[in-house]
SEPAVO-73363 format. One record per residue (C-alpha): residue in one letter; z, x, y. Coordinates in nm, 2 decimals. Layout:
<atoms>
<atom guza="A" w="Z" u="X" v="Y"/>
...
</atoms>
This chain:
<atoms>
<atom guza="X" w="-2.84" u="0.75" v="0.67"/>
<atom guza="X" w="-2.48" u="0.64" v="0.60"/>
<atom guza="X" w="-2.20" u="0.89" v="0.66"/>
<atom guza="X" w="-1.88" u="0.91" v="0.45"/>
<atom guza="X" w="-1.59" u="1.15" v="0.50"/>
<atom guza="X" w="-1.39" u="1.22" v="0.18"/>
<atom guza="X" w="-1.03" u="1.32" v="0.22"/>
<atom guza="X" w="-0.89" u="1.48" v="-0.10"/>
<atom guza="X" w="-0.51" u="1.49" v="-0.15"/>
<atom guza="X" w="-0.48" u="1.60" v="-0.52"/>
<atom guza="X" w="-0.37" u="1.38" v="-0.81"/>
<atom guza="X" w="-0.49" u="1.34" v="-1.16"/>
<atom guza="X" w="-0.85" u="1.36" v="-1.05"/>
<atom guza="X" w="-0.80" u="1.72" v="-0.96"/>
<atom guza="X" w="-0.55" u="1.82" v="-1.23"/>
<atom guza="X" w="-0.76" u="2.01" v="-1.48"/>
<atom guza="X" w="-0.53" u="2.13" v="-1.75"/>
<atom guza="X" w="-0.24" u="1.93" v="-1.64"/>
<atom guza="X" w="-0.04" u="2.21" v="-1.48"/>
<atom guza="X" w="0.07" u="2.25" v="-1.12"/>
<atom guza="X" w="-0.26" u="2.39" v="-1.00"/>
<atom guza="X" w="-0.51" u="2.15" v="-0.84"/>
<atom guza="X" w="-0.89" u="2.17" v="-0.81"/>
<atom guza="X" w="-1.02" u="2.20" v="-0.45"/>
<atom guza="X" w="-1.19" u="1.90" v="-0.29"/>
<atom guza="X" w="-1.52" u="2.08" v="-0.33"/>
<atom guza="X" w="-1.46" u="2.11" v="-0.70"/>
<atom guza="X" w="-1.37" u="1.74" v="-0.73"/>
<atom guza="X" w="-1.69" u="1.64" v="-0.56"/>
<atom guza="X" w="-1.89" u="1.89" v="-0.77"/>
<atom guza="X" w="-1.78" u="1.70" v="-1.09"/>
<atom guza="X" w="-1.99" u="1.42" v="-0.95"/>
<atom guza="X" w="-2.27" u="1.64" v="-0.84"/>
<atom guza="X" w="-2.21" u="1.59" v="-0.47"/>
<atom guza="X" w="-2.29" u="1.88" v="-0.25"/>
<atom guza="X" w="-2.13" u="1.85" v="0.09"/>
<atom guza="X" w="-2.38" u="2.11" v="0.23"/>
<atom guza="X" w="-2.65" u="1.84" v="0.24"/>
<atom guza="X" w="-2.72" u="1.47" v="0.19"/>
<atom guza="X" w="-2.62" u="1.31" v="-0.14"/>
<atom guza="X" w="-2.90" u="1.05" v="-0.20"/>
<atom guza="X" w="-2.89" u="0.81" v="0.10"/>
<atom guza="X" w="-2.54" u="0.92" v="0.21"/>
<atom guza="X" w="-2.42" u="1.22" v="0.41"/>
<atom guza="X" w="-2.09" u="1.33" v="0.26"/>
<atom guza="X" w="-1.84" u="1.54" v="0.46"/>
<atom guza="X" w="-1.53" u="1.68" v="0.29"/>
<atom guza="X" w="-1.17" u="1.72" v="0.42"/>
<atom guza="X" w="-0.96" u="1.91" v="0.17"/>
<atom guza="X" w="-0.65" u="1.76" v="0.31"/>
<atom guza="X" w="-0.37" u="1.82" v="0.05"/>
<atom guza="X" w="-0.34" u="1.93" v="-0.32"/>
<atom guza="X" w="-0.03" u="1.77" v="-0.45"/>
<atom guza="X" w="0.07" u="1.50" v="-0.70"/>
<atom guza="X" w="0.09" u="1.16" v="-0.52"/>
<atom guza="X" w="0.46" u="1.14" v="-0.62"/>
<atom guza="X" w="0.52" u="1.44" v="-0.38"/>
<atom guza="X" w="0.34" u="1.29" v="-0.08"/>
<atom guza="X" w="0.56" u="1.23" v="0.22"/>
<atom guza="X" w="0.55" u="1.00" v="0.52"/>
<atom guza="X" w="0.46" u="1.30" v="0.73"/>
<atom guza="X" w="0.16" u="1.37" v="0.51"/>
<atom guza="X" w="0.05" u="1.00" v="0.53"/>
<atom guza="X" w="0.09" u="0.97" v="0.91"/>
<atom guza="X" w="-0.11" u="1.28" v="0.95"/>
<atom guza="X" w="-0.38" u="1.14" v="0.72"/>
<atom guza="X" w="-0.38" u="0.81" v="0.91"/>
<atom guza="X" w="-0.44" u="0.99" v="1.24"/>
<atom guza="X" w="-0.73" u="1.18" v="1.08"/>
<atom guza="X" w="-0.88" u="0.86" v="0.92"/>
<atom guza="X" w="-0.85" u="0.68" v="1.26"/>
<atom guza="X" w="-1.04" u="0.95" v="1.44"/>
<atom guza="X" w="-1.30" u="0.97" v="1.16"/>
<atom guza="X" w="-1.38" u="0.60" v="1.16"/>
<atom guza="X" w="-1.39" u="0.59" v="1.54"/>
<atom guza="X" w="-1.67" u="0.84" v="1.51"/>
<atom guza="X" w="-1.87" u="0.60" v="1.29"/>
<atom guza="X" w="-1.80" u="0.74" v="0.94"/>
<atom guza="X" w="-1.68" u="0.55" v="0.64"/>
<atom guza="X" w="-1.39" u="0.70" v="0.46"/>
<atom guza="X" w="-1.29" u="0.77" v="0.10"/>
<atom guza="X" w="-0.93" u="0.89" v="0.03"/>
<atom guza="X" w="-0.88" u="1.05" v="-0.31"/>
<atom guza="X" w="-0.53" u="1.09" v="-0.45"/>
<atom guza="X" w="-0.30" u="1.03" v="-0.75"/>
<atom guza="X" w="-0.26" u="0.68" v="-0.86"/>
<atom guza="X" w="0.13" u="0.68" v="-0.87"/>
<atom guza="X" w="0.16" u="0.60" v="-0.50"/>
<atom guza="X" w="-0.21" u="0.50" v="-0.44"/>
<atom guza="X" w="-0.13" u="0.13" v="-0.36"/>
<atom guza="X" w="0.13" u="0.24" v="-0.10"/>
<atom guza="X" w="-0.10" u="0.49" v="0.07"/>
<atom guza="X" w="-0.37" u="0.22" v="0.09"/>
<atom guza="X" w="-0.14" u="-0.04" v="0.24"/>
<atom guza="X" w="0.01" u="0.20" v="0.49"/>
<atom guza="X" w="-0.34" u="0.29" v="0.61"/>
<atom guza="X" w="-0.42" u="-0.08" v="0.62"/>
<atom guza="X" w="-0.13" u="-0.14" v="0.86"/>
<atom guza="X" w="-0.20" u="0.15" v="1.10"/>
<atom guza="X" w="-0.57" u="0.21" v="1.10"/>
<atom guza="X" w="-0.79" u="-0.02" v="1.31"/>
<atom guza="X" w="-1.14" u="0.01" v="1.17"/>
<atom guza="X" w="-1.46" u="-0.18" v="1.12"/>
<atom guza="X" w="-1.59" u="0.10" v="0.89"/>
<atom guza="X" w="-1.50" u="0.08" v="0.52"/>
<atom guza="X" w="-1.19" u="0.28" v="0.42"/>
<atom guza="X" w="-1.15" u="0.32" v="0.04"/>
<atom guza="X" w="-0.87" u="0.48" v="-0.16"/>
<atom guza="X" w="-0.95" u="0.59" v="-0.52"/>
<atom guza="X" w="-0.82" u="0.83" v="-0.79"/>
<atom guza="X" w="-0.83" u="0.87" v="-1.16"/>
<atom guza="X" w="-0.62" u="0.79" v="-1.47"/>
<atom guza="X" w="-0.75" u="1.06" v="-1.70"/>
<atom guza="X" w="-0.76" u="1.43" v="-1.62"/>
<atom guza="X" w="-1.11" u="1.59" v="-1.57"/>
<atom guza="X" w="-1.07" u="1.80" v="-1.89"/>
<atom guza="X" w="-0.99" u="1.49" v="-2.11"/>
<atom guza="X" w="-1.24" u="1.28" v="-2.30"/>
<atom guza="X" w="-1.35" u="0.97" v="-2.10"/>
<atom guza="X" w="-1.24" u="1.11" v="-1.76"/>
<atom guza="X" w="-1.28" u="0.83" v="-1.51"/>
<atom guza="X" w="-1.26" u="1.03" v="-1.19"/>
<atom guza="X" w="-1.64" u="1.08" v="-1.13"/>
<atom guza="X" w="-1.72" u="0.71" v="-1.19"/>
<atom guza="X" w="-1.43" u="0.60" v="-0.96"/>
<atom guza="X" w="-1.54" u="0.84" v="-0.69"/>
<atom guza="X" w="-1.91" u="0.73" v="-0.72"/>
<atom guza="X" w="-1.80" u="0.37" v="-0.68"/>
<atom guza="X" w="-1.58" u="0.45" v="-0.39"/>
<atom guza="X" w="-1.86" u="0.63" v="-0.21"/>
<atom guza="X" w="-2.09" u="0.34" v="-0.27"/>
<atom guza="X" w="-1.84" u="0.10" v="-0.11"/>
<atom guza="X" w="-1.76" u="0.33" v="0.18"/>
<atom guza="X" w="-2.13" u="0.37" v="0.26"/>
<atom guza="X" w="-2.22" u="0.00" v="0.24"/>
<atom guza="X" w="-2.23" u="-0.19" v="0.57"/>
<atom guza="X" w="-2.15" u="-0.51" v="0.39"/>
<atom guza="X" w="-1.80" u="-0.38" v="0.31"/>
<atom guza="X" w="-1.70" u="-0.34" v="0.68"/>
<atom guza="X" w="-1.41" u="-0.54" v="0.83"/>
<atom guza="X" w="-1.24" u="-0.59" v="0.49"/>
<atom guza="X" w="-0.94" u="-0.38" v="0.57"/>
<atom guza="X" w="-0.85" u="-0.08" v="0.35"/>
<atom guza="X" w="-0.98" u="-0.11" v="-0.01"/>
<atom guza="X" w="-0.88" u="0.02" v="-0.35"/>
<atom guza="X" w="-1.17" u="0.10" v="-0.58"/>
<atom guza="X" w="-1.12" u="0.20" v="-0.94"/>
<atom guza="X" w="-1.29" u="0.09" v="-1.27"/>
<atom guza="X" w="-1.58" u="-0.06" v="-1.07"/>
<atom guza="X" w="-1.35" u="-0.32" v="-0.91"/>
<atom guza="X" w="-1.29" u="-0.36" v="-0.53"/>
<atom guza="X" w="-0.93" u="-0.46" v="-0.44"/>
<atom guza="X" w="-0.77" u="-0.54" v="-0.10"/>
<atom guza="X" w="-0.49" u="-0.29" v="-0.03"/>
<atom guza="X" w="-0.23" u="-0.56" v="0.03"/>
<atom guza="X" w="-0.28" u="-0.70" v="-0.33"/>
<atom guza="X" w="-0.37" u="-0.39" v="-0.53"/>
<atom guza="X" w="-0.11" u="-0.29" v="-0.79"/>
<atom guza="X" w="-0.09" u="-0.03" v="-1.06"/>
<atom guza="X" w="0.00" u="-0.24" v="-1.36"/>
<atom guza="X" w="-0.02" u="0.00" v="-1.65"/>
<atom guza="X" w="0.09" u="0.36" v="-1.70"/>
<atom guza="X" w="-0.22" u="0.49" v="-1.87"/>
<atom guza="X" w="-0.51" u="0.24" v="-1.88"/>
<atom guza="X" w="-0.82" u="0.33" v="-1.68"/>
<atom guza="X" w="-0.82" u="-0.04" v="-1.58"/>
<atom guza="X" w="-0.46" u="-0.02" v="-1.45"/>
<atom guza="X" w="-0.53" u="-0.16" v="-1.10"/>
<atom guza="X" w="-0.51" u="-0.54" v="-1.05"/>
<atom guza="X" w="-0.45" u="-0.78" v="-0.77"/>
<atom guza="X" w="-0.19" u="-1.02" v="-0.90"/>
<atom guza="X" w="-0.22" u="-1.37" v="-0.76"/>
<atom guza="X" w="-0.55" u="-1.29" v="-0.59"/>
<atom guza="X" w="-0.80" u="-1.10" v="-0.80"/>
<atom guza="X" w="-1.05" u="-0.84" v="-0.69"/>
<atom guza="X" w="-1.26" u="-0.89" v="-0.38"/>
<atom guza="X" w="-1.57" u="-0.77" v="-0.57"/>
<atom guza="X" w="-1.72" u="-0.53" v="-0.81"/>
<atom guza="X" w="-1.96" u="-0.24" v="-0.82"/>
<atom guza="X" w="-2.27" u="-0.30" v="-1.04"/>
<atom guza="X" w="-2.54" u="-0.04" v="-1.09"/>
<atom guza="X" w="-2.39" u="0.16" v="-0.80"/>
<atom guza="X" w="-2.40" u="-0.13" v="-0.56"/>
<atom guza="X" w="-2.10" u="-0.32" v="-0.42"/>
<atom guza="X" w="-2.11" u="-0.70" v="-0.48"/>
<atom guza="X" w="-1.85" u="-0.89" v="-0.28"/>
<atom guza="X" w="-1.70" u="-1.21" v="-0.43"/>
<atom guza="X" w="-1.47" u="-1.31" v="-0.14"/>
<atom guza="X" w="-1.31" u="-1.18" v="0.18"/>
<atom guza="X" w="-0.94" u="-1.18" v="0.28"/>
<atom guza="X" w="-0.85" u="-1.48" v="0.49"/>
<atom guza="X" w="-0.66" u="-1.27" v="0.75"/>
<atom guza="X" w="-0.61" u="-0.91" v="0.84"/>
<atom guza="X" w="-0.30" u="-0.74" v="0.71"/>
<atom guza="X" w="-0.14" u="-0.72" v="1.05"/>
<atom guza="X" w="-0.10" u="-0.94" v="1.35"/>
<atom guza="X" w="-0.11" u="-0.66" v="1.61"/>
<atom guza="X" w="-0.15" u="-0.28" v="1.63"/>
<atom guza="X" w="0.12" u="-0.09" v="1.44"/>
<atom guza="X" w="0.24" u="0.27" v="1.42"/>
<atom guza="X" w="0.44" u="0.45" v="1.16"/>
<atom guza="X" w="0.74" u="0.67" v="1.25"/>
<atom guza="X" w="0.85" u="0.89" v="0.96"/>
<atom guza="X" w="1.20" u="0.91" v="1.10"/>
<atom guza="X" w="1.26" u="0.53" v="1.05"/>
<atom guza="X" w="1.47" u="0.47" v="0.74"/>
<atom guza="X" w="1.43" u="0.15" v="0.53"/>
<atom guza="X" w="1.62" u="0.12" v="0.20"/>
<atom guza="X" w="1.48" u="-0.06" v="-0.10"/>
<atom guza="X" w="1.73" u="-0.21" v="-0.34"/>
<atom guza="X" w="1.61" u="-0.34" v="-0.68"/>
<atom guza="X" w="1.85" u="-0.58" v="-0.86"/>
<atom guza="X" w="1.92" u="-0.58" v="-1.23"/>
<atom guza="X" w="2.13" u="-0.78" v="-1.47"/>
<atom guza="X" w="2.50" u="-0.71" v="-1.43"/>
<atom guza="X" w="2.46" u="-0.55" v="-1.09"/>
<atom guza="X" w="2.80" u="-0.52" v="-0.92"/>
<atom guza="X" w="2.67" u="-0.41" v="-0.59"/>
<atom guza="X" w="2.75" u="-0.04" v="-0.60"/>
<atom guza="X" w="2.42" u="0.06" v="-0.44"/>
<atom guza="X" w="2.45" u="-0.22" v="-0.18"/>
<atom guza="X" w="2.78" u="-0.07" v="-0.08"/>
<atom guza="X" w="2.61" u="0.26" v="0.01"/>
<atom guza="X" w="2.40" u="0.07" v="0.27"/>
<atom guza="X" w="2.68" u="-0.16" v="0.40"/>
<atom guza="X" w="2.93" u="0.13" v="0.43"/>
<atom guza="X" w="2.68" u="0.36" v="0.61"/>
<atom guza="X" w="2.46" u="0.12" v="0.82"/>
<atom guza="X" w="2.39" u="0.39" v="1.08"/>
<atom guza="X" w="2.18" u="0.57" v="0.82"/>
<atom guza="X" w="1.93" u="0.28" v="0.78"/>
<atom guza="X" w="1.72" u="0.08" v="1.01"/>
<atom guza="X" w="1.64" u="-0.20" v="0.76"/>
<atom guza="X" w="1.67" u="-0.31" v="0.40"/>
<atom guza="X" w="1.44" u="-0.47" v="0.14"/>
<atom guza="X" w="1.60" u="-0.64" v="-0.15"/>
<atom guza="X" w="1.38" u="-0.67" v="-0.47"/>
<atom guza="X" w="1.56" u="-0.98" v="-0.60"/>
<atom guza="X" w="1.54" u="-1.18" v="-0.92"/>
<atom guza="X" w="1.27" u="-1.44" v="-0.97"/>
<atom guza="X" w="1.16" u="-1.62" v="-0.66"/>
<atom guza="X" w="1.43" u="-1.46" v="-0.44"/>
<atom guza="X" w="1.77" u="-1.49" v="-0.61"/>
<atom guza="X" w="2.08" u="-1.26" v="-0.61"/>
<atom guza="X" w="2.43" u="-1.28" v="-0.77"/>
<atom guza="X" w="2.67" u="-1.49" v="-0.57"/>
<atom guza="X" w="2.88" u="-1.19" v="-0.48"/>
<atom guza="X" w="2.59" u="-1.03" v="-0.30"/>
<atom guza="X" w="2.56" u="-1.31" v="-0.05"/>
<atom guza="X" w="2.83" u="-1.22" v="0.20"/>
<atom guza="X" w="2.75" u="-0.85" v="0.22"/>
<atom guza="X" w="2.38" u="-0.93" v="0.27"/>
<atom guza="X" w="2.46" u="-1.19" v="0.54"/>
<atom guza="X" w="2.68" u="-0.94" v="0.72"/>
<atom guza="X" w="2.40" u="-0.68" v="0.71"/>
<atom guza="X" w="2.16" u="-0.92" v="0.89"/>
<atom guza="X" w="2.38" u="-0.89" v="1.20"/>
<atom guza="X" w="2.30" u="-0.52" v="1.22"/>
<atom guza="X" w="1.95" u="-0.47" v="1.06"/>
<atom guza="X" w="1.66" u="-0.67" v="0.93"/>
<atom guza="X" w="1.71" u="-0.76" v="0.56"/>
<atom guza="X" w="1.39" u="-0.87" v="0.38"/>
<atom guza="X" w="1.40" u="-1.07" v="0.06"/>
<atom guza="X" w="1.13" u="-0.99" v="-0.19"/>
<atom guza="X" w="1.08" u="-1.05" v="-0.56"/>
<atom guza="X" w="1.09" u="-0.78" v="-0.83"/>
<atom guza="X" w="0.86" u="-0.99" v="-1.06"/>
<atom guza="X" w="0.53" u="-0.83" v="-0.96"/>
<atom guza="X" w="0.34" u="-1.15" v="-0.87"/>
<atom guza="X" w="0.39" u="-1.47" v="-0.67"/>
<atom guza="X" w="0.56" u="-1.55" v="-0.34"/>
<atom guza="X" w="0.93" u="-1.59" v="-0.27"/>
<atom guza="X" w="1.04" u="-1.95" v="-0.24"/>
<atom guza="X" w="1.22" u="-2.12" v="0.05"/>
<atom guza="X" w="1.40" u="-2.43" v="-0.07"/>
<atom guza="X" w="1.35" u="-2.50" v="-0.44"/>
<atom guza="X" w="1.70" u="-2.37" v="-0.54"/>
<atom guza="X" w="2.01" u="-2.42" v="-0.32"/>
<atom guza="X" w="2.30" u="-2.28" v="-0.51"/>
<atom guza="X" w="2.49" u="-1.97" v="-0.38"/>
<atom guza="X" w="2.26" u="-1.67" v="-0.40"/>
<atom guza="X" w="1.95" u="-1.89" v="-0.41"/>
<atom guza="X" w="1.65" u="-1.83" v="-0.18"/>
<atom guza="X" w="1.76" u="-2.13" v="0.04"/>
<atom guza="X" w="2.11" u="-1.99" v="0.07"/>
<atom guza="X" w="1.99" u="-1.64" v="0.16"/>
<atom guza="X" w="1.72" u="-1.74" v="0.41"/>
<atom guza="X" w="1.97" u="-1.96" v="0.59"/>
<atom guza="X" w="2.20" u="-1.66" v="0.62"/>
<atom guza="X" w="1.94" u="-1.46" v="0.81"/>
<atom guza="X" w="1.73" u="-1.28" v="0.54"/>
<atom guza="X" w="1.36" u="-1.27" v="0.60"/>
<atom guza="X" w="1.12" u="-1.38" v="0.32"/>
<atom guza="X" w="0.86" u="-1.12" v="0.21"/>
<atom guza="X" w="0.63" u="-1.40" v="0.08"/>
<atom guza="X" w="0.38" u="-1.25" v="-0.17"/>
<atom guza="X" w="0.43" u="-0.88" v="-0.07"/>
<atom guza="X" w="0.56" u="-0.66" v="-0.35"/>
<atom guza="X" w="0.89" u="-0.49" v="-0.26"/>
<atom guza="X" w="0.74" u="-0.14" v="-0.20"/>
<atom guza="X" w="0.48" u="-0.29" v="0.04"/>
<atom guza="X" w="0.74" u="-0.51" v="0.21"/>
<atom guza="X" w="0.93" u="-0.18" v="0.28"/>
<atom guza="X" w="0.62" u="-0.03" v="0.44"/>
<atom guza="X" w="0.55" u="-0.33" v="0.66"/>
<atom guza="X" w="0.91" u="-0.35" v="0.77"/>
<atom guza="X" w="0.90" u="0.03" v="0.84"/>
<atom guza="X" w="0.58" u="-0.01" v="1.05"/>
<atom guza="X" w="0.73" u="-0.30" v="1.25"/>
<atom guza="X" w="1.04" u="-0.11" v="1.32"/>
<atom guza="X" w="0.83" u="0.19" v="1.42"/>
<atom guza="X" w="0.64" u="-0.03" v="1.66"/>
<atom guza="X" w="0.92" u="-0.16" v="1.87"/>
<atom guza="X" w="1.08" u="-0.43" v="1.66"/>
<atom guza="X" w="1.41" u="-0.26" v="1.70"/>
<atom guza="X" w="1.61" u="-0.16" v="2.00"/>
<atom guza="X" w="1.95" u="-0.12" v="2.16"/>
<atom guza="X" w="1.99" u="-0.49" v="2.18"/>
<atom guza="X" w="1.92" u="-0.54" v="1.81"/>
<atom guza="X" w="1.61" u="-0.61" v="1.61"/>
<atom guza="X" w="1.34" u="-0.86" v="1.69"/>
<atom guza="X" w="1.38" u="-1.10" v="1.40"/>
<atom guza="X" w="1.12" u="-1.36" v="1.51"/>
<atom guza="X" w="0.85" u="-1.08" v="1.54"/>
<atom guza="X" w="0.94" u="-0.94" v="1.19"/>
<atom guza="X" w="0.95" u="-1.29" v="1.04"/>
<atom guza="X" w="0.61" u="-1.38" v="1.19"/>
<atom guza="X" w="0.45" u="-1.06" v="1.05"/>
<atom guza="X" w="0.56" u="-1.15" v="0.70"/>
<atom guza="X" w="0.47" u="-1.51" v="0.74"/>
<atom guza="X" w="0.12" u="-1.41" v="0.85"/>
<atom guza="X" w="0.05" u="-1.27" v="0.50"/>
<atom guza="X" w="0.20" u="-1.56" v="0.32"/>
<atom guza="X" w="-0.10" u="-1.79" v="0.37"/>
<atom guza="X" w="0.11" u="-2.10" v="0.43"/>
<atom guza="X" w="-0.05" u="-2.17" v="0.77"/>
<atom guza="X" w="-0.41" u="-2.13" v="0.66"/>
<atom guza="X" w="-0.64" u="-2.43" v="0.67"/>
</atoms>
């Protein structure tokens, strides 16, 4: 009999009535008719009522504690389902993907409609997630996101709509599979794992994320350049394929002498370029001044990867390990795959 441990963290799936109160993990599972006191069909389900908060209130301390628990659980041979709010679900899934080594399926799911509203999607999403987490065929896929009967890799999954029950997509990649009649059906597998080597996550590391917008004069960038001791790294969510205003170039280049600066795109899909444009502030200009390309990683996920790398020894008194950080991002870019 398959064994799946469910970690409940709160979120819309537990927000009956929409106020601050949250249903317990047992109440969330009861909506699906799952009784943790005994087997549920062919799966033995164990509950960990881990947190009861909106996902916007989750902290790095919460998630590092969760990652430790998940790692111990999968080491004991159990699949895992993490249930939380969708606001930060893609970030939780990617963080777990970076720090949890597991052959067992680890699935993150949630809901877009409260349990007291017509068409509540929580029970269906939880049922699909349990099916994936219990299926031996879903092992060694990394951490997965399962909603609306679609199976997504954590590195690609993205919340693309504020209210649609089909909000999660994988821009540039598509889902890894689907759940049909309660059974997972895989369509493809990721070419590489999300990480090159074991990583840890130190909540005390500080990585800033700067998103550019039209007419930006660099006021927020000044906060980083004037107080570099407050930050260990910076991710720039740039225009298009990796472009910034010309007046950003010198401050960013100067920052690369003190901390890793990663160049990502704010567009939501596609990889940063390397040499298509060569004017001041272009991707070619920035990369030749020391910035590190994020490739296809969305800015929020690039921030998590940089955070994990810095937590795992890619910084020190002699500076930061730029080759190691660059290699970790290039690993996910797919450029070297046959």
